[in-house]
N, C-alpha and C positions, 0 to 999 in steps of 0.2 A: 847445542853447545857451540861457543865460539871463543876465540882467544881475545884477551884484553890487550891493551897496548904494551904490557910487559911480557907478553907471550904466554901468560897463564890462562888456562881454560876455565870458563865459568858458564853456568846455565843462563840462558836468556830468561828474563823475567816477563811475566804476563802483563799485558797492558790492563790497568785497573782504572775504572771510572771513579769520579769523585765519591760515588755512593759505596765504593769498595767492590763492585761486581767486575768480574773479568769480562773484557770486551768479547772474547771468543764465545763465552757462554751466553752472553746477551744476544749475540748474532745467531747462535744456535737456537735459542728460544724464539726469536723473531721469525726465523725461517721455518721452524717446525710449526709455529702457530699458523703461518700462511698455508703451509702444506696441509695441515689437518683441517683447516677451514675449507680449502678447496676439495679435499678428499670427502668431507661430509656432503658438500654440494654435489659432487660427482656421484657419490653413493646414492643419493636421492634420485638423480637422473637415471642411473643404471637400474635402480629398483623399478621405476616407472616404465622403463623399456622392457623389463621382464614381464611386468603386468601393471596396468594403470592403477590398480587398487593395492599394490604391494607397498607395505611400509618400508621406509628407508632402512630401519634397523634390521629388518628380516633378510635383507640382501646378503649380509654376512653369513647367515645360516645356510642359505642356498649355496654360497661359494664353498663353505666348509663341507657340505654334503657332496658337492661336485668333486672336490679334491680328495675327500677321505672315504666316500661311500657311506654305507649305513652307519648310523650312530644312535646311541641311546639318548633320550631327552636330557638325562642328567649330565651326560658328557657334553652335549651342546650347550647347556646352561653354564657349565663350568668354563668352557672355552670362550663363550661370549661374555661371561661375567654378569649373568642375571639370575634371578631366583626362579624356583620351579613354577610359580604361578605365572610369571611373565613369559617363561618359555612355553608353558602350556597354551597360553593365549596366542602367542605368535605361531605355534605349530598348528593350532586349530584354524587360524586364518589362512595359513599356507595350504592346509589340507582342503579348505573350502574353495580355494582358488585352483585346485587341481595340480599344484606344483610339487607336493610331497605325498607320500603314503606311509602308513605304519604297517610293519609286518613283524611276525614273531621272531625273536632272536634265536637263531639255531643253537647258540651256546647256552641259552637259558630260556626255556619255554615260557617262563613267567614274565619275561621282559619283552619290550618291543623295540625294534630298530626303526628309525626314521630314514627314509630314502627319497631321492628325487623320483618323480614319475617320469615317464618318457617325455611328456610335454614340458615338465620342469627342467629336465636335462637339456632338451632342445633349446628352450628359451634362454637358460643361463649360458649355454655354449655360444649362442648367437651374440649375446651382449658382451661376454668376455672376449670373443674374437674381435668385435668392434673396438673394444677398449684397447686391446693389444695393438691393433692397427693404428689407433690414434697415438699411442706411445711411439710406435715406429715413425710415424709422420713427424711428431713433435720433436723427437730426438734424432732425426735423420742426419743432422750435422754433427752429432757426437760420434766419437770413435767407439767401436764396440767394446774396447777395453774399459772405457769410461763408464759405459752402461753397466758392464759387469762389476766394476768397482763400486758404483753406486748401489747396486743390488747387494753386494757383499757387506757394505757398510750399514745399509738399512737392516739387513738380516742380523748383524751384530748388535745394532742398536735395539732392535726388537727383543733380542735375547736378554740384553741387560735390563730393559724396561719390564720384562715379564717376571723378573726376580723381586 
């Protein structure tokens, strides 16, 4: 809000393009498009660093298992947003690469938990550490509070987008 020439307060209006779109949201869309394109490319690179035969889409599964520990296949499918058949295929491929194992769920003997193998954990850890080091190098000129604020805003955005 700011004051007009008569001293009255009023809200600033959004800048609107001739098509009627807000400039701020067009800029947001453009920057998110660039970020997501780069993230997809980086995910492919990181997947190949974990294992040369690893599919790009399977990298997210490994990260989830690294962060959350053992998960049921149905939980992983829901988190990633794929069907059971796709999840089964990806898990089979990861198992063949020696990156994951299935073990009985202690809470329900009929169900199985998917976990990282020692080799899978080691490989994922190495790639994640290299990625974090790259972020530190690329953002070394940023103040730590700016990095923290970016993480907070991205977390908030992810929460909104999940709904």
